[in-house]
PDB file with one MODEL, atoms N, CA, C and O in Angstrom:
MODEL        1
ATOM      1  N   MET A   1       0.846  -1.178   0.000  1.00  0.00           N
ATOM      2  CA  MET A   1       0.000   0.000   0.000  1.00  0.00           C
ATOM      3  C   MET A   1       0.892   1.242   0.000  1.00  0.00           C
ATOM      4  O   MET A   1       1.861   1.321   0.755  1.00  0.00           O
ATOM      5  N   GLU A   2       0.560   2.194  -0.841  1.00  0.00           N
ATOM      6  CA  GLU A   2       1.293   3.442  -0.940  1.00  0.00           C
ATOM      7  C   GLU A   2       0.920   4.354   0.235  1.00  0.00           C
ATOM      8  O   GLU A   2      -0.228   4.364   0.681  1.00  0.00           O
ATOM      9  N   LYS A   3       1.888   5.109   0.724  1.00  0.00           N
ATOM     10  CA  LYS A   3       1.653   6.006   1.858  1.00  0.00           C
ATOM     11  C   LYS A   3       0.782   7.180   1.421  1.00  0.00           C
ATOM     12  O   LYS A   3       1.033   7.793   0.383  1.00  0.00           O
ATOM     13  N   ILE A   4      -0.235   7.489   2.209  1.00  0.00           N
ATOM     14  CA  ILE A   4      -1.144   8.601   1.957  1.00  0.00           C
ATOM     15  C   ILE A   4      -0.613   9.831   2.674  1.00  0.00           C
ATOM     16  O   ILE A   4      -0.199   9.758   3.832  1.00  0.00           O
ATOM     17  N   THR A   5      -0.627  10.969   1.970  1.00  0.00           N
ATOM     18  CA  THR A   5      -0.193  12.228   2.567  1.00  0.00           C
ATOM     19  C   THR A   5      -1.402  13.124   2.786  1.00  0.00           C
ATOM     20  O   THR A   5      -2.150  13.415   1.852  1.00  0.00           O
ATOM     21  N   ILE A   6      -1.586  13.553   4.018  1.00  0.00           N
ATOM     22  CA  ILE A   6      -2.646  14.497   4.360  1.00  0.00           C
ATOM     23  C   ILE A   6      -1.981  15.821   4.703  1.00  0.00           C
ATOM     24  O   ILE A   6      -1.188  15.908   5.641  1.00  0.00           O
ATOM     25  N   GLU A   7      -2.315  16.852   3.929  1.00  0.00           N
ATOM     26  CA  GLU A   7      -1.787  18.184   4.177  1.00  0.00           C
ATOM     27  C   GLU A   7      -2.910  19.021   4.770  1.00  0.00           C
ATOM     28  O   GLU A   7      -3.937  19.246   4.130  1.00  0.00           O
ATOM     29  N   LEU A   8      -2.705  19.473   5.981  1.00  0.00           N
ATOM     30  CA  LEU A   8      -3.723  20.206   6.721  1.00  0.00           C
ATOM     31  C   LEU A   8      -3.299  21.658   6.836  1.00  0.00           C
ATOM     32  O   LEU A   8      -2.182  21.948   7.266  1.00  0.00           O
ATOM     33  N   CYS A   9      -4.186  22.579   6.454  1.00  0.00           N
ATOM     34  CA  CYS A   9      -3.890  23.998   6.591  1.00  0.00           C
ATOM     35  C   CYS A   9      -3.977  24.379   8.055  1.00  0.00           C
ATOM     36  O   CYS A   9      -5.000  24.167   8.707  1.00  0.00           O
ATOM     37  N   LEU A  10      -2.886  24.947   8.567  1.00  0.00           N
ATOM     38  CA  LEU A  10      -2.843  25.388   9.951  1.00  0.00           C
ATOM     39  C   LEU A  10      -2.706  26.904  10.050  1.00  0.00           C
ATOM     40  O   LEU A  10      -2.343  27.440  11.097  1.00  0.00           O
ATOM     41  N   GLY A  11      -3.003  27.592   8.935  1.00  0.00           N
ATOM     42  CA  GLY A  11      -3.022  29.053   8.952  1.00  0.00           C
ATOM     43  C   GLY A  11      -4.108  29.540   9.897  1.00  0.00           C
ATOM     44  O   GLY A  11      -5.015  28.785  10.246  1.00  0.00           O
ATOM     45  N   SER A  12      -4.021  30.786  10.308  1.00  0.00           N
ATOM     46  CA  SER A  12      -4.916  31.297  11.355  1.00  0.00           C
ATOM     47  C   SER A  12      -6.390  31.147  11.003  1.00  0.00           C
ATOM     48  O   SER A  12      -7.188  30.803  11.876  1.00  0.00           O
ATOM     49  N   SER A  13      -6.775  31.390   9.764  1.00  0.00           N
ATOM     50  CA  SER A  13      -8.182  31.301   9.377  1.00  0.00           C
ATOM     51  C   SER A  13      -8.691  29.859   9.461  1.00  0.00           C
ATOM     52  O   SER A  13      -9.716  29.597  10.091  1.00  0.00           O
ATOM     53  N   CYS A  14      -7.990  28.944   8.839  1.00  0.00           N
ATOM     54  CA  CYS A  14      -8.416  27.541   8.847  1.00  0.00           C
ATOM     55  C   CYS A  14      -8.312  26.933  10.241  1.00  0.00           C
ATOM     56  O   CYS A  14      -9.165  26.145  10.649  1.00  0.00           O
ATOM     57  N   PHE A  15      -7.262  27.304  10.965  1.00  0.00           N
ATOM     58  CA  PHE A  15      -7.074  26.769  12.316  1.00  0.00           C
ATOM     59  C   PHE A  15      -8.231  27.185  13.216  1.00  0.00           C
ATOM     60  O   PHE A  15      -8.765  26.370  13.969  1.00  0.00           O
ATOM     61  N   ALA A  16      -8.616  28.459  13.136  1.00  0.00           N
ATOM     62  CA  ALA A  16      -9.708  28.974  13.968  1.00  0.00           C
ATOM     63  C   ALA A  16     -11.065  28.402  13.558  1.00  0.00           C
ATOM     64  O   ALA A  16     -11.957  28.274  14.398  1.00  0.00           O
ATOM     65  N   ARG A  17     -11.232  28.058  12.290  1.00  0.00           N
ATOM     66  CA  ARG A  17     -12.514  27.533  11.799  1.00  0.00           C
ATOM     67  C   ARG A  17     -12.683  26.037  12.022  1.00  0.00           C
ATOM     68  O   ARG A  17     -13.727  25.483  11.677  1.00  0.00           O
ATOM     69  N   GLY A  18     -11.698  25.379  12.582  1.00  0.00           N
ATOM     70  CA  GLY A  18     -11.907  23.971  12.894  1.00  0.00           C
ATOM     71  C   GLY A  18     -10.750  23.038  12.625  1.00  0.00           C
ATOM     72  O   GLY A  18     -10.794  21.882  13.045  1.00  0.00           O
ATOM     73  N   ASN A  19      -9.711  23.495  11.938  1.00  0.00           N
ATOM     74  CA  ASN A  19      -8.619  22.571  11.658  1.00  0.00           C
ATOM     75  C   ASN A  19      -7.811  22.215  12.900  1.00  0.00           C
ATOM     76  O   ASN A  19      -7.067  21.234  12.888  1.00  0.00           O
ATOM     77  N   SER A  20      -7.946  22.994  13.969  1.00  0.00           N
ATOM     78  CA  SER A  20      -7.294  22.591  15.215  1.00  0.00           C
ATOM     79  C   SER A  20      -7.910  21.285  15.717  1.00  0.00           C
ATOM     80  O   SER A  20      -7.192  20.383  16.146  1.00  0.00           O
ATOM     81  N   LEU A  21      -9.223  21.187  15.663  1.00  0.00           N
ATOM     82  CA  LEU A  21      -9.914  19.960  16.061  1.00  0.00           C
ATOM     83  C   LEU A  21      -9.714  18.852  15.020  1.00  0.00           C
ATOM     84  O   LEU A  21      -9.582  17.681  15.374  1.00  0.00           O
ATOM     85  N   ALA A  22      -9.692  19.227  13.743  1.00  0.00           N
ATOM     86  CA  ALA A  22      -9.453  18.239  12.681  1.00  0.00           C
ATOM     87  C   ALA A  22      -8.089  17.581  12.872  1.00  0.00           C
ATOM     88  O   ALA A  22      -7.950  16.369  12.703  1.00  0.00           O
ATOM     89  N   LEU A  23      -7.089  18.376  13.222  1.00  0.00           N
ATOM     90  CA  LEU A  23      -5.747  17.839  13.474  1.00  0.00           C
ATOM     91  C   LEU A  23      -5.787  16.827  14.614  1.00  0.00           C
ATOM     92  O   LEU A  23      -5.215  15.741  14.512  1.00  0.00           O
ATOM     93  N   SER A  24      -6.454  17.184  15.678  1.00  0.00           N
ATOM     94  CA  SER A  24      -6.575  16.280  16.825  1.00  0.00           C
ATOM     95  C   SER A  24      -7.299  14.991  16.444  1.00  0.00           C
ATOM     96  O   SER A  24      -6.884  13.903  16.845  1.00  0.00           O
ATOM     97  N   ASN A  25      -8.376  15.107  15.674  1.00  0.00           N
ATOM     98  CA  ASN A  25      -9.129  13.926  15.238  1.00  0.00           C
ATOM     99  C   ASN A  25      -8.263  13.009  14.378  1.00  0.00           C
ATOM    100  O   ASN A  25      -8.274  11.791  14.560  1.00  0.00           O
ATOM    101  N   LEU A  26      -7.517  13.588  13.449  1.00  0.00           N
ATOM    102  CA  LEU A  26      -6.661  12.781  12.575  1.00  0.00           C
ATOM    103  C   LEU A  26      -5.543  12.109  13.357  1.00  0.00           C
ATOM    104  O   LEU A  26      -5.285  10.919  13.179  1.00  0.00           O
ATOM    105  N   GLU A  27      -4.877  12.872  14.226  1.00  0.00           N
ATOM    106  CA  GLU A  27      -3.788  12.293  15.021  1.00  0.00           C
ATOM    107  C   GLU A  27      -4.292  11.129  15.874  1.00  0.00           C
ATOM    108  O   GLU A  27      -3.635  10.092  15.965  1.00  0.00           O
ATOM    109  N   GLY A  28      -5.452  11.302  16.494  1.00  0.00           N
ATOM    110  CA  GLY A  28      -6.015  10.238  17.322  1.00  0.00           C
ATOM    111  C   GLY A  28      -6.356   9.000  16.520  1.00  0.00           C
ATOM    112  O   GLY A  28      -6.061   7.884  16.946  1.00  0.00           O
ATOM    113  N   TYR A  29      -6.977   9.183  15.359  1.00  0.00           N
ATOM    114  CA  TYR A  29      -7.366   8.042  14.521  1.00  0.00           C
ATOM    115  C   TYR A  29      -6.131   7.301  14.003  1.00  0.00           C
ATOM    116  O   TYR A  29      -6.080   6.071  14.018  1.00  0.00           O
ATOM    117  N   ILE A  30      -5.146   8.062  13.549  1.00  0.00           N
ATOM    118  CA  ILE A  30      -3.919   7.449  13.023  1.00  0.00           C
ATOM    119  C   ILE A  30      -3.228   6.621  14.108  1.00  0.00           C
ATOM    120  O   ILE A  30      -2.788   5.499  13.858  1.00  0.00           O
ATOM    121  N   LYS A  31      -3.140   7.183  15.309  1.00  0.00           N
ATOM    122  CA  LYS A  31      -2.488   6.467  16.417  1.00  0.00           C
ATOM    123  C   LYS A  31      -3.306   5.254  16.842  1.00  0.00           C
ATOM    124  O   LYS A  31      -2.758   4.165  17.016  1.00  0.00           O
ATOM    125  N   GLU A  32      -4.610   5.435  17.010  1.00  0.00           N
ATOM    126  CA  GLU A  32      -5.487   4.350  17.468  1.00  0.00           C
ATOM    127  C   GLU A  32      -5.476   3.155  16.525  1.00  0.00           C
ATOM    128  O   GLU A  32      -5.547   2.009  16.968  1.00  0.00           O
ATOM    129  N   HIS A  33      -5.387   3.424  15.214  1.00  0.00           N
ATOM    130  CA  HIS A  33      -5.418   2.352  14.217  1.00  0.00           C
ATOM    131  C   HIS A  33      -4.031   1.979  13.694  1.00  0.00           C
ATOM    132  O   HIS A  33      -3.900   1.243  12.716  1.00  0.00           O
ATOM    133  N   LYS A  34      -2.991   2.504  14.367  1.00  0.00           N
ATOM    134  CA  LYS A  34      -1.599   2.178  14.034  1.00  0.00           C
ATOM    135  C   LYS A  34      -1.304   2.389  12.546  1.00  0.00           C
ATOM    136  O   LYS A  34      -0.782   1.506  11.866  1.00  0.00           O
ATOM    137  N   LEU A  35      -1.651   3.577  12.065  1.00  0.00           N
ATOM    138  CA  LEU A  35      -1.482   3.906  10.647  1.00  0.00           C
ATOM    139  C   LEU A  35      -0.262   4.788  10.382  1.00  0.00           C
ATOM    140  O   LEU A  35      -0.142   5.365   9.302  1.00  0.00           O
ATOM    141  N   GLU A  36       0.636   4.897  11.348  1.00  0.00           N
ATOM    142  CA  GLU A  36       1.783   5.773  11.207  1.00  0.00           C
ATOM    143  C   GLU A  36       2.633   5.434   9.984  1.00  0.00           C
ATOM    144  O   GLU A  36       3.237   6.325   9.386  1.00  0.00           O
ATOM    145  N   GLN A  37       2.684   4.163   9.608  1.00  0.00           N
ATOM    146  CA  GLN A  37       3.471   3.756   8.441  1.00  0.00           C
ATOM    147  C   GLN A  37       2.717   3.943   7.121  1.00  0.00           C
ATOM    148  O   GLN A  37       3.313   3.870   6.046  1.00  0.00           O
ATOM    149  N   SER A  38       1.399   4.185   7.206  1.00  0.00           N
ATOM    150  CA  SER A  38       0.559   4.306   6.014  1.00  0.00           C
ATOM    151  C   SER A  38       0.124   5.727   5.716  1.00  0.00           C
ATOM    152  O   SER A  38      -0.271   6.038   4.592  1.00  0.00           O
ATOM    153  N   VAL A  39       0.196   6.606   6.736  1.00  0.00           N
ATOM    154  CA  VAL A  39      -0.319   7.967   6.589  1.00  0.00           C
ATOM    155  C   VAL A  39       0.722   8.961   7.089  1.00  0.00           C
ATOM    156  O   VAL A  39       1.256   8.826   8.190  1.00  0.00           O
ATOM    157  N   GLU A  40       0.997   9.958   6.261  1.00  0.00           N
ATOM    158  CA  GLU A  40       1.873  11.058   6.660  1.00  0.00           C
ATOM    159  C   GLU A  40       1.007  12.298   6.841  1.00  0.00           C
ATOM    160  O   GLU A  40       0.284  12.688   5.924  1.00  0.00           O
ATOM    161  N   LEU A  41       1.073  12.912   7.998  1.00  0.00           N
ATOM    162  CA  LEU A  41       0.288  14.100   8.323  1.00  0.00           C
ATOM    163  C   LEU A  41       1.231  15.301   8.296  1.00  0.00           C
ATOM    164  O   LEU A  41       2.209  15.352   9.041  1.00  0.00           O
ATOM    165  N   VAL A  42       0.921  16.273   7.421  1.00  0.00           N
ATOM    166  CA  VAL A  42       1.780  17.433   7.209  1.00  0.00           C
ATOM    167  C   VAL A  42       0.974  18.701   7.440  1.00  0.00           C
ATOM    168  O   VAL A  42      -0.158  18.810   6.969  1.00  0.00           O
ATOM    169  N   GLY A  43       1.544  19.661   8.160  1.00  0.00           N
ATOM    170  CA  GLY A  43       0.892  20.946   8.369  1.00  0.00           C
ATOM    171  C   GLY A  43       1.443  21.997   7.427  1.00  0.00           C
ATOM    172  O   GLY A  43       2.633  21.990   7.111  1.00  0.00           O
ATOM    173  N   HIS A  44       0.585  22.900   6.977  1.00  0.00           N
ATOM    174  CA  HIS A  44       0.979  24.025   6.122  1.00  0.00           C
ATOM    175  C   HIS A  44       0.418  25.305   6.721  1.00  0.00           C
ATOM    176  O   HIS A  44      -0.584  25.279   7.436  1.00  0.00           O
ATOM    177  N   LEU A  45       1.063  26.414   6.427  1.00  0.00           N
ATOM    178  CA  LEU A  45       0.540  27.692   6.888  1.00  0.00           C
ATOM    179  C   LEU A  45      -0.580  28.198   5.999  1.00  0.00           C
ATOM    180  O   LEU A  45      -1.383  29.025   6.428  1.00  0.00           O
ATOM    181  N   CYS A  46      -0.646  27.713   4.760  1.00  0.00           N
ATOM    182  CA  CYS A  46      -1.734  28.136   3.879  1.00  0.00           C
ATOM    183  C   CYS A  46      -1.826  27.179   2.689  1.00  0.00           C
ATOM    184  O   CYS A  46      -0.810  26.770   2.126  1.00  0.00           O
ATOM    185  N   LEU A  47      -3.065  26.830   2.316  1.00  0.00           N
ATOM    186  CA  LEU A  47      -3.297  26.033   1.111  1.00  0.00           C
ATOM    187  C   LEU A  47      -3.993  26.879   0.039  1.00  0.00           C
ATOM    188  O   LEU A  47      -4.563  26.343  -0.912  1.00  0.00           O
ATOM    189  N   SER A  48      -3.942  28.199   0.202  1.00  0.00           N
ATOM    190  CA  SER A  48      -4.346  29.185  -0.816  1.00  0.00           C
ATOM    191  C   SER A  48      -5.828  29.219  -1.149  1.00  0.00           C
ATOM    192  O   SER A  48      -6.187  29.535  -2.284  1.00  0.00           O
ATOM    193  N   ASP A  49      -6.681  28.912  -0.222  1.00  0.00           N
ATOM    194  CA  ASP A  49      -8.127  29.023  -0.458  1.00  0.00           C
ATOM    195  C   ASP A  49      -8.811  29.425   0.848  1.00  0.00           C
ATOM    196  O   ASP A  49      -9.803  28.823   1.259  1.00  0.00           O
ATOM    197  N   CYS A  50      -8.261  30.448   1.485  1.00  0.00           N
ATOM    198  CA  CYS A  50      -8.663  30.838   2.845  1.00  0.00           C
ATOM    199  C   CYS A  50     -10.152  31.124   2.975  1.00  0.00           C
ATOM    200  O   CYS A  50     -10.764  30.777   3.985  1.00  0.00           O
ATOM    201  N   SER A  51     -10.734  31.746   1.974  1.00  0.00           N
ATOM    202  CA  SER A  51     -12.143  32.126   2.076  1.00  0.00           C
ATOM    203  C   SER A  51     -13.071  30.923   2.124  1.00  0.00           C
ATOM    204  O   SER A  51     -14.209  31.046   2.578  1.00  0.00           O
ATOM    205  N   ARG A  52     -12.614  29.765   1.667  1.00  0.00           N
ATOM    206  CA  ARG A  52     -13.447  28.559   1.657  1.00  0.00           C
ATOM    207  C   ARG A  52     -13.026  27.554   2.728  1.00  0.00           C
ATOM    208  O   ARG A  52     -13.522  26.427   2.738  1.00  0.00           O
ATOM    209  N   GLY A  53     -12.136  27.933   3.611  1.00  0.00           N
ATOM    210  CA  GLY A  53     -11.590  27.026   4.611  1.00  0.00           C
ATOM    211  C   GLY A  53     -12.597  26.604   5.665  1.00  0.00           C
ATOM    212  O   GLY A  53     -13.704  27.139   5.728  1.00  0.00           O
ATOM    213  N   PRO A  54     -12.221  25.666   6.471  1.00  0.00           N
ATOM    214  CA  PRO A  54     -10.901  25.064   6.598  1.00  0.00           C
ATOM    215  C   PRO A  54     -10.593  24.086   5.451  1.00  0.00           C
ATOM    216  O   PRO A  54     -11.468  23.393   4.931  1.00  0.00           O
ATOM    217  N   ASN A  55      -9.322  24.069   5.095  1.00  0.00           N
ATOM    218  CA  ASN A  55      -8.869  23.302   3.936  1.00  0.00           C
ATOM    219  C   ASN A  55      -7.914  22.183   4.325  1.00  0.00           C
ATOM    220  O   ASN A  55      -7.177  22.273   5.307  1.00  0.00           O
ATOM    221  N   LEU A  56      -7.955  21.134   3.527  1.00  0.00           N
ATOM    222  CA  LEU A  56      -6.959  20.079   3.629  1.00  0.00           C
ATOM    223  C   LEU A  56      -6.822  19.416   2.269  1.00  0.00           C
ATOM    224  O   LEU A  56      -7.695  19.532   1.409  1.00  0.00           O
ATOM    225  N   ARG A  57      -5.711  18.720   2.096  1.00  0.00           N
ATOM    226  CA  ARG A  57      -5.441  18.007   0.853  1.00  0.00           C
ATOM    227  C   ARG A  57      -5.035  16.592   1.216  1.00  0.00           C
ATOM    228  O   ARG A  57      -4.192  16.382   2.089  1.00  0.00           O
ATOM    229  N   ILE A  58      -5.633  15.629   0.546  1.00  0.00           N
ATOM    230  CA  ILE A  58      -5.240  14.234   0.703  1.00  0.00           C
ATOM    231  C   ILE A  58      -4.698  13.794  -0.642  1.00  0.00           C
ATOM    232  O   ILE A  58      -5.419  13.720  -1.637  1.00  0.00           O
ATOM    233  N   ASP A  59      -3.390  13.503  -0.642  1.00  0.00           N
ATOM    234  CA  ASP A  59      -2.653  13.281  -1.879  1.00  0.00           C
ATOM    235  C   ASP A  59      -2.892  14.478  -2.795  1.00  0.00           C
ATOM    236  O   ASP A  59      -2.510  15.584  -2.412  1.00  0.00           O
ATOM    237  N   SER A  60      -3.477  14.343  -3.942  1.00  0.00           N
ATOM    238  CA  SER A  60      -3.655  15.492  -4.832  1.00  0.00           C
ATOM    239  C   SER A  60      -5.051  16.102  -4.764  1.00  0.00           C
ATOM    240  O   SER A  60      -5.321  17.089  -5.449  1.00  0.00           O
ATOM    241  N   GLN A  61      -5.936  15.540  -3.960  1.00  0.00           N
ATOM    242  CA  GLN A  61      -7.324  16.013  -3.866  1.00  0.00           C
ATOM    243  C   GLN A  61      -7.460  17.050  -2.755  1.00  0.00           C
ATOM    244  O   GLN A  61      -7.221  16.754  -1.585  1.00  0.00           O
ATOM    245  N   GLN A  62      -7.847  18.278  -3.135  1.00  0.00           N
ATOM    246  CA  GLN A  62      -8.035  19.330  -2.135  1.00  0.00           C
ATOM    247  C   GLN A  62      -9.501  19.411  -1.723  1.00  0.00           C
ATOM    248  O   GLN A  62     -10.406  19.279  -2.548  1.00  0.00           O
ATOM    249  N   TYR A  63      -9.712  19.632  -0.433  1.00  0.00           N
ATOM    250  CA  TYR A  63     -11.052  19.761   0.133  1.00  0.00           C
ATOM    251  C   TYR A  63     -11.156  21.113   0.831  1.00  0.00           C
ATOM    252  O   TYR A  63     -10.220  21.543   1.506  1.00  0.00           O
ATOM    253  N   ALA A  64     -12.298  21.783   0.667  1.00  0.00           N
ATOM    254  CA  ALA A  64     -12.535  23.078   1.305  1.00  0.00           C
ATOM    255  C   ALA A  64     -13.791  22.987   2.158  1.00  0.00           C
ATOM    256  O   ALA A  64     -14.688  22.191   1.880  1.00  0.00           O
ATOM    257  N   GLY A  65     -13.845  23.805   3.192  1.00  0.00           N
ATOM    258  CA  GLY A  65     -15.012  23.816   4.065  1.00  0.00           C
ATOM    259  C   GLY A  65     -15.188  22.524   4.835  1.00  0.00           C
ATOM    260  O   GLY A  65     -16.312  22.101   5.107  1.00  0.00           O
ATOM    261  N   VAL A  66     -14.090  21.905   5.183  1.00  0.00           N
ATOM    262  CA  VAL A  66     -14.122  20.594   5.830  1.00  0.00           C
ATOM    263  C   VAL A  66     -14.484  20.736   7.310  1.00  0.00           C
ATOM    264  O   VAL A  66     -13.880  21.525   8.036  1.00  0.00           O
ATOM    265  N   LYS A  67     -15.458  19.973   7.734  1.00  0.00           N
ATOM    266  CA  LYS A  67     -15.847  19.951   9.142  1.00  0.00           C
ATOM    267  C   LYS A  67     -14.928  18.972   9.881  1.00  0.00           C
ATOM    268  O   LYS A  67     -14.620  17.903   9.355  1.00  0.00           O
ATOM    269  N   PRO A  68     -14.492  19.324  11.088  1.00  0.00           N
ATOM    270  CA  PRO A  68     -13.566  18.467  11.837  1.00  0.00           C
ATOM    271  C   PRO A  68     -14.069  17.041  12.025  1.00  0.00           C
ATOM    272  O   PRO A  68     -13.277  16.099  12.046  1.00  0.00           O
ATOM    273  N   GLU A  69     -15.391  16.881  12.162  1.00  0.00           N
ATOM    274  CA  GLU A  69     -15.938  15.543  12.377  1.00  0.00           C
ATOM    275  C   GLU A  69     -15.939  14.694  11.102  1.00  0.00           C
ATOM    276  O   GLU A  69     -16.236  13.501  11.160  1.00  0.00           O
ATOM    277  N   CYS A  70     -15.611  15.291   9.958  1.00  0.00           N
ATOM    278  CA  CYS A  70     -15.619  14.556   8.685  1.00  0.00           C
ATOM    279  C   CYS A  70     -14.230  14.140   8.210  1.00  0.00           C
ATOM    280  O   CYS A  70     -14.119  13.350   7.272  1.00  0.00           O
ATOM    281  N   VAL A  71     -13.170  14.649   8.831  1.00  0.00           N
ATOM    282  CA  VAL A  71     -11.830  14.378   8.314  1.00  0.00           C
ATOM    283  C   VAL A  71     -11.455  12.901   8.392  1.00  0.00           C
ATOM    284  O   VAL A  71     -10.763  12.392   7.510  1.00  0.00           O
ATOM    285  N   VAL A  72     -11.895  12.224   9.417  1.00  0.00           N
ATOM    286  CA  VAL A  72     -11.587  10.790   9.534  1.00  0.00           C
ATOM    287  C   VAL A  72     -12.279  10.024   8.408  1.00  0.00           C
ATOM    288  O   VAL A  72     -11.698   9.091   7.853  1.00  0.00           O
ATOM    289  N   ASP A  73     -13.501  10.401   8.066  1.00  0.00           N
ATOM    290  CA  ASP A  73     -14.198   9.751   6.949  1.00  0.00           C
ATOM    291  C   ASP A  73     -13.428   9.934   5.646  1.00  0.00           C
ATOM    292  O   ASP A  73     -13.337   9.005   4.844  1.00  0.00           O
ATOM    293  N   LEU A  74     -12.871  11.130   5.428  1.00  0.00           N
ATOM    294  CA  LEU A  74     -12.079  11.379   4.223  1.00  0.00           C
ATOM    295  C   LEU A  74     -10.829  10.509   4.208  1.00  0.00           C
ATOM    296  O   LEU A  74     -10.445   9.989   3.160  1.00  0.00           O
ATOM    297  N   LEU A  75     -10.195  10.349   5.359  1.00  0.00           N
ATOM    298  CA  LEU A  75      -9.023   9.480   5.459  1.00  0.00           C
ATOM    299  C   LEU A  75      -9.385   8.032   5.187  1.00  0.00           C
ATOM    300  O   LEU A  75      -8.686   7.349   4.438  1.00  0.00           O
ATOM    301  N   VAL A  76     -10.462   7.560   5.781  1.00  0.00           N
ATOM    302  CA  VAL A  76     -10.896   6.171   5.577  1.00  0.00           C
ATOM    303  C   VAL A  76     -11.185   5.921   4.103  1.00  0.00           C
ATOM    304  O   VAL A  76     -10.818   4.874   3.569  1.00  0.00           O
ATOM    305  N   GLU A  77     -11.839   6.871   3.442  1.00  0.00           N
ATOM    306  CA  GLU A  77     -12.115   6.749   2.013  1.00  0.00           C
ATOM    307  C   GLU A  77     -10.814   6.667   1.210  1.00  0.00           C
ATOM    308  O   GLU A  77     -10.692   5.839   0.308  1.00  0.00           O
ATOM    309  N   ALA A  78      -9.855   7.514   1.533  1.00  0.00           N
ATOM    310  CA  ALA A  78      -8.572   7.492   0.831  1.00  0.00           C
ATOM    311  C   ALA A  78      -7.835   6.184   1.068  1.00  0.00           C
ATOM    312  O   ALA A  78      -7.213   5.651   0.149  1.00  0.00           O
ATOM    313  N   LEU A  79      -7.895   5.664   2.279  1.00  0.00           N
ATOM    314  CA  LEU A  79      -7.244   4.384   2.575  1.00  0.00           C
ATOM    315  C   LEU A  79      -7.880   3.248   1.780  1.00  0.00           C
ATOM    316  O   LEU A  79      -7.179   2.361   1.293  1.00  0.00           O
ATOM    317  N   SER A  80      -9.195   3.271   1.650  1.00  0.00           N
ATOM    318  CA  SER A  80      -9.873   2.199   0.920  1.00  0.00           C
ATOM    319  C   SER A  80      -9.537   2.257  -0.569  1.00  0.00           C
ATOM    320  O   SER A  80      -9.494   1.215  -1.223  1.00  0.00           O
ATOM    321  N   LYS A  81      -9.303   3.429  -1.110  1.00  0.00           N
ATOM    322  CA  LYS A  81      -8.935   3.578  -2.533  1.00  0.00           C
ATOM    323  C   LYS A  81      -7.502   3.157  -2.798  1.00  0.00           C
ATOM    324  O   LYS A  81      -7.167   2.756  -3.912  1.00  0.00           O
ATOM    325  N   SER A  82      -6.646   3.245  -1.776  1.00  0.00           N
ATOM    326  CA  SER A  82      -5.231   2.950  -1.991  1.00  0.00           C
ATOM    327  C   SER A  82      -4.902   1.464  -1.884  1.00  0.00           C
ATOM    328  O   SER A  82      -3.764   1.063  -2.126  1.00  0.00           O
ATOM    329  N   ARG A  83      -5.880   0.655  -1.525  1.00  0.00           N
ATOM    330  CA  ARG A  83      -5.626  -0.788  -1.373  1.00  0.00           C
ATOM    331  C   ARG A  83      -5.726  -1.522  -2.658  1.00  0.00           C
ATOM    332  O   ARG A  83      -5.538  -2.738  -2.691  1.00  0.00           O
TER     333      ARG A  83
ENDMDL
END
């Protein structure tokens, strides 16, 4: 299985709109399911779409307006596609 890269915007706008909680949700899920070897979590100061944030990118797919409670679902979907 190829390693999945999740790029999470941690700029002030996205962070305040929910990416702080999204980061916590992703870190917890990755640790709980022992996915450290399958998922790389990367923070960025900006993913260039601040007005539509919070933003994240999984591999080459960018998502805008992501709710913190949905980020794990996006990861699970990406993991199922990579198998």
